[in-house]
N, C-alpha and C positions, 0 to 999 in steps of 0.2 A: 503286893501288885505295884509295878512302876508307875509313878505318877510324873508328868511332865507339865510345864506351864508355858502358854503362848498368850499373846495378845489377842488374837483372832483364831478361831477354830473354823475349818470350812469342810463341811461333810459332803464329799463328792468332788471328782476333778473331772467334770463334764463342761459343757459348753460355759455354763454360768460360773462354775467353782473356778476355772482356769482364769477368767476374767478378774474374778474377784481377788484371786491370788496375786494377780500382776498389780492391781490398782491399790490394794490395801498394803502393799509391801513397798510401795514407791519411796518411802521413808523406811531406808534400811535398817534402821534402829527398831523398826516395828517386827516382831516375830509372829509369823504365820504358820500355822499347821493345817496341811492338805490330807485328809484322809480319804483314799479311794479304794473302793472293795475289790477293784480288778487290778491286772498287772500292766506291764508296759504296752505300748501302741506301736512298738517298733517291730512290725510285721509287715511282709511283701504286700498282702492283699488290702491291709489298711491303707498303705501309701499309694497304691496304684488306683487312679480315679475309677476305671471300670471294676476294680475288685469289689466295689459295693456289693455286688451279687454273692460274693463269698462271705465278705465282713459281716454282714448284718445276720447270717445264719450260722456263724461260726460259734459254738459253744464256749470256746476259751476266751472270747472277748464280748459275747453278749449273753444276756440271760432272756430266754424265750418264755416270757410270761404269759400264761394262757388265761383267756377270758373265761368267765362264766358263760353257760349256755345262753345266747342271746336270741330272744323271741323275734325281735325285728329283723334278725338275719337268719330266718327259718330255723332257729335253734342251734346255730352253728357255734362252735368255740374257735376263737381265732388266737393266733400267736402274736404277740406284741414284744418284738425284740428290743431290749434296752440295754445301751452300751455298758458293760462292765469291764471298763478298759481306761487308761489315762485318755483323756479327751472326750470321754463318754460317748453319747451319741453323735458328737461331731466327729468321731473316729470311725462311725459304721454308717453314717447317713449318705444319702445320694448327692449331696454337695450342692444342691440347688440354692442360690442365695436370694432369698425374697423378703424384701423388707415388710410386706403386707400393704395394704391400702390406707391413705389417710383416715377414712371413716373408722378403720378399725381402733386407732387409738384416740380419737375423739370420743368414741363409744366407752373407751376405758375410763377417761375423765369423767363422763356422764354417769358411769356407773360406780362412782366414789373413789376412783383411783386419781385424786386431784392432782395435778402437775405432770400427767401422763398423756397430754394431748398431743396431736401430730406435730405441731411446730415445734414443741419441746423435744420430742424423740428425733425428729428429723435431724436436729443439729447433732445429737448423740451418734446417729448413723453416719452423718458425715465425718464426725472425728475418728470414727472407728476404721473406715474404709480405705483401701488402697486399690487403685484401678490396675489390675495385672502387674506388671514388674515396675510399676511406679517407685521410685528411690525413696522420696521424701513424702510419706502420707502415712494413714492409719496402719494398726497392725493386722487387719484382716484383708488377706488378699482376695479380691474378687475379679475373676479373670473372664474376659471374652473369648471363648474358645471356638468361635465361628469357623475359622480357617482349618481346624482340626475336624470338624464335624463331617459325618458323611455326606456325600452329595445329595442323598435321598431326602435328607432333612428340609431341603429347600422345596421339595414338593409340598410338604405340610403348609409352608408359608404361602406357596403359589395358590393352594386350596382355599387358604384362609381368606386370601385378598380376593379371590373369586367369588366367595359367597358374602363379601362386604366386611369381613371383621377387620379392623384396624391392624396394621403391623407396626411394631415398636422396635426401635434399636436397643432400648433398655427397658426391661420389664419392671424396673424399680422407679419409674416415673409417677407411679400411683394412678395409671390410665388403664382403660380397657384396651386389649390387644394382644396379639400373639407375636412372639419373637424368640430369639434363641435364649436359652437359659444362660445365665451368667452363674460361675461356680466358684466355690472355695478350693481353688486349684491355683498352684504357683509352680512354674517351671516343671510341669509335667506330673507333680505330685500333689496329693490331698494336702490342703493347709486348714488343720483342725484348730480348734480353740487351744490345744496344747503346744502347737507350733506357733501361734500367734501371740499367746499370752504365758503359759506356764512355763516353758523353757526359758524366755528371757527373764522371767522372774527368778528361777532358780540359779540361773548364772549370776544374777545381781546380788543374790544372798538374801537372808531375812525369811525365806520360805522353805519350810521342810515338806517333802513329800512322803508320806507313808502309803505303799500299795499293799494290797491283799490285807486291808484293815476294814473289817466288817463291824459297822456300828451297831451296838446292842441297843443302847439308848442314850438320851440326853438326861443327864442328873439335874433335877429341879429343886432349889432349896430356898425357902423365903420368897416363893412366887417368881424366882428368876432362874434362868439356866446358868449353871456352874461349871460343868465338865461333861466330857463324852466317855462313855465306856466303849471300847472297842476289842475286837478279837482279832489277832494278828498271828499266825503261825502257831495255833493252839493255845496261845496265852492270852488272857484277857489283861488289857492295858488301860490306863486312865489318863486323859489329858484335860486341863484345866485351863479356862479362858479368863484373862485379866478383865478383857472387855466384852466381847460377843462370841457368841457362836451361830454360825450360819448354815443352815441346811440346804444344799444344793444338789439332791440326790434324784431329782426328777419328779414327774407328775404321778408316777407310781410309788415310788419309794420315799418321796419326802413326806407324804401323809402317813404312810406306814411308821416311819420313824417318830413322828409326832405323836402318833396313837400308841406305840410301844412304850413312849416316854410319859404316858398318863395325859397327855393333850389330845382331845378329840370328843365325840358323841359319849357322854357318860354312861348310858346303858350299854353301849359297845365294850367300853373297856372294863366295866364291871363284869359283863359276861366272860371276858376272857382273864379275869381274876387280877386285873391291874388297878393300881391305885390310881385315882382321879386327881390330878393337880390343877387341870384347868378343863371344865366341861364346856368345850368349845365344838358346838354342834355341826359346823360346816366343814371339818376336817376330813377330807376324803370326798366330799359330795361336790357337785356341780361339775364332774367330769365332762370334758368335751373332746371331740377326737374328729378328724376328717376321715371319710369313707370315699373311696374311688372304685368305679367300675372300669373294666378295660375289656377292650374287643381287638381281636387278632385277626389279621388277614394276609393271605398268601398274595405275593406281588409278581407282576410281570418283569418289572424293573429290579435290578440287583439292589440289594440292601446289605446292611451290614452282615447279614447272614452268609453271604457269599464269601466273606472274608474269615469270619470267626467260626464258621459252621464246618470247617475241614481241618484236619490235624495239621496239614501244611500252612494253612492261613493262621491257624493259632500260633505255631512256631514262629513263622516269619514277623508276625504282630509282637511276639514277645521279643524276639530280637531286635526289633526296630525300637521298641519301647526301651530297652536296656541300653541300646547305642545311642538315642537321640532324646528320650523321654517324649516321643511324640507317636504318631499313629493312633489306632482305634483304642487302645489301651488307655491313652492319655485324656479320655472325654468320659465324663460320668454318663450314667445311662439315660438321663433326662437331657434331651436335645433342644426340643421345640416345646413351647406351651404359653402359657399367660392367662389372663383373667378375661372372662366373657361374660356379657349379661345375657340372662335366659329369656329376656323378653324386652318389647319395647318400653323405653322410659324408666327402666330400672338400673339400679347401679350394677356393676359387675358382681356376679354372684356364684361364678363357677370357675374353678381352675381346670385348665386343659394341659394333658401331658401328651406328646406323639414321639414316638422312639422308632428308629428305622431299623428294628430288629425284633424277631419273635422268639420267644425262649420259653421253657418250663422248667419246673424245678422237681428234681428227684431226691432220694435219699443222700446222695453224694453231692449235691448243690445244684447250680443251674446247668441245664442242658441247651445247646444251641445247635439246630440242624442248618444244613447247608441249603435248604429252600428258601429262597428270599420271601420276607414278610415285613410287616410292620404292625405296631399297635396305636390305638388311640384309647385315651383315658380321660375321665371326666370326674371331678371331685366338687360336690356342693361346698361352697366356702364356709358358711356360717350356719352350722346346724343348731336347733332349738331344743334337741333332746338333751338330757341330762343323765349322766351315769353316776357311779360311785366307786371308790376305793376303799376296801375296809379289810383290817387283821382278820384272820380267820384262827389265829392261834397266838399265844403270848411269846412266840419263838421267833427271833429275828431270822432264822434260817428257812422259815416257812414264808413262800410268797403270799403277798395279800391277794385277797379276792377282788376280782375286776368285774365289774357289771356295766357294761357299755351303755345298755338300754338304747340301743341304735334305732332309728325310725319310730320312735315313740310318739311323735307328733305328726299331725297331718301335714303340717308345712315341710317337714323334713321328707314325707313320702312324696309330696309334690315336687320338691327339689330334686329328688332322684329321678323322677319321670322327665323333668326339664333338662337335666344333664344328659339323659339317654337321647333326648331329642336334639340336643346341640351336636352330639357325636353323630346322629343320623345326618344331620345337615352337612357337617364337614364331610363324611364319608360319601355323600351323593354328589359333591362337587365333580364337576367335569374332569379336573386334574387327578383325583383319587380314583375316580371311577376307571379312568384309563389304566392307571397303575394296579387296580385291585384284580386279582385273578379269582379269589374265592374267599368265603368267610372260613376262618378256623375257629370251630366252637359255634356257641349261638351266633346266629346270623342277625346282626345289629338291624339290617333294612328290613328285616321281616317282622319286627316287633311293634305290636301297638302299645298304647300307654299301659294297660294292665300288664302285658308281659315285660314291658321295659321294668316295671316295679317289681315283679316277680323275679325277674332275672337280677335285678340289684340285689334283692333280698337273699338270692341263692349264691351269689358269687362275690359281691363288693366285699372290700377287705380294707383294713386300717392302711393308712399311709404313714403310721407312725408317728403321729402328732398330738398325743394325749397332753391335756393342759387343764389349768383352771381348778385343780383340786385342793389348792391353798389360797385361793384367789384373793386379791386386794379389794378393799371396800370400805366404807365409813360405819358399816354398822356390824358389831360382832355377832349379831343373830343371823346376818346374811353372808358374812365373809370370815375369812381367818386372819388377815393381815390388814394393817392400816396402809395408807399410801406411801409410807416410807418403809414398808415390807417387815415391819415388826408385827410379832404375834401378838393379836388382841390378849391382854390379860396376863402375859407372861414377859418378864423382863429379859433383856440381853439375848434376845433369841428372835433371828429372823429366818425366812424362807426366801430364797433367791433362786429362782428357775421358772420353767414354763408352767409349773403349778400356780403360780403367783398371777398369771395372767387373768383379769377380770373375764374376759371372753377370748375365745381363740381368735388368732389373726386369720385372714382370708387364705394365706398362702403357707408355704413351708416355714417351720418355727425356729430352726436354728438361729437365722439372723435375728429376729426379735428377742430371743432368749439372751444373746450376747449383747444386745442394746440394753435390755433390761439390767443385765449385770453391771453393766458400766455406769448407768444412773444410780443404781443401788449402792455401788461402792462410793460414789461421791457423797450419797445421803449418810452412808456410815461413817465415812471420815469427817463430815460435818457435824454429826451427832455425837461425835467421840472428841472433839477438839476440846 
C-alpha cells in the first residue's frame, strides 16, 4: 500500500477545506494534502451563476443524500444535495452571501464556543471579503449585482416598503430589512471557495490535491489520529500526518467519517461491528437545518419567464452571457430577500427570498414556462428541533442515515405559521396585488393558521443548510469539539466545517463556514508553532 507523509491532511475540498489549504500552506515549507471525493469543478453550469438550478441536481458533482421518513413533514423523504466536487457546496450553492446576525455568534460564545462572539468573527469576515472588483481586498469576492437584476425585482422592494419593512443597501449590516442579495460572483462567474483559496494555494506550492479520493477512515493510534486511508481509482492508499488531520467533509459526511473511524456513540459503533476508540456520544447528533416554504404566482407584469421561458430567449441570453458575461445568466436565482421579524418587539427570525421567475423541476432538470410569474419564500431562521446523522453500515460507500426530526417542537410549528403570515402580508401589499394574476398551486391568501402549518408540512423543503452535527462546546457530554475545533478525547484531530457550528446561523451557511475555517486555520497554526 503506497504511504505518503504530510504536515496536515485535510479531508474535503469544500468551502472549509479550501480555506484551510490556503492558510495552512502560507509557509511553502509546509506540506498539505487535500483529499476530495469528487472531481473537477471546471464545468459550464458550475461557473454560470444561474446554472445553480442544474449544478445542485447534477449527479456527477453532487450526492443526492436522502433523508429518512420525516414525521414532521408528513412522512416525506427529502433530497439533500451535497457537493462532491472541488469547491464542495460552494460550487453548487445559490451563491447568496449572508454573514448571519450578530446574535448568532454571541449565542455561539454563550454555548461554550468561547472566542467566537460577534466582535471577533466580524473582524475575520472583514479580512476575507472583497467588494466586487476591488483590486486590493480579501479573497472572497462579494458582488452587488443590482444593475443586472430583472426589473421586476424592484417590485418586491416596493412591496416591502409599502408594508413597513425596512430596506437595506447591504443585507450584511446585521439588521432587519429586505434588499438585493449580494453574491459570490466575480466578473459574471461563480466565485467559489476553490477560486478564492484553493487555486492560489496550489499555484504557490506546498499543497497537493487528490481528487476522486474517497476516505475510508481515520486511523487512531495511542488516542491520536495518525493517518488516513482512502480509495482512489480502485486502490487503497494511506497518508500520514506529522501534525494534524482535519475533517472538512460537511455536516453529513464529517460525522460519518468520525463514526467509521471509531469515534461516536459507543452502542452505534458496536452495532456496526466497529472498534470504539472514543465513545463520544454527540457525534452526529444535534443536527439543525433550515426549511423554507415557497408560493408561486402568475403575474400581469413581465418577469424573467418572458426571457428564459422561450427557446429564442434562452439562446439570446446564452449568447449574451458568452459575449459579455452579463444578462440573466449572470445573476443567481436569489435576487431579493433579507431578515424580517415575525412579531412586534422580537428580533429578526425569518429569512425571506423573492425571485422574479417561476419554475418547476422535471427528470431532465428545471423547467421554465413563458408565462410570467414570481415566487415568495420564507425560512424560519433558528429552529429548535434537533435531528441526527448516523451510519447504517460499516461501509464508507453507504450513505449515512439522516433523521431531520423537522417541526418536532411547538416553537418550530409556530415559527412555520408565522413565516406563512409574513408572506401573506407581503403578498397582500398593493404593489404585489396589482402584479398578481393568480396563485399557482396552493393559494397562500386563502390559508388560515392550521392550513399554513399543514401546507408547510406537505411542501416545505430544506434550503441545504445542514449543520451542528460535530458542534463546538465546553462539555464532551454535550458537544464533539472544543472551542479550538479539536475533537474531545482524540489528539491531532479537528473538524472544521458547518458541522462545528454550535447552533445554525440565521441565514445562508457558506459565508460563516469560510469565516469559521479562516479562524480555525489561525488556531491550528498557533497550536502547532
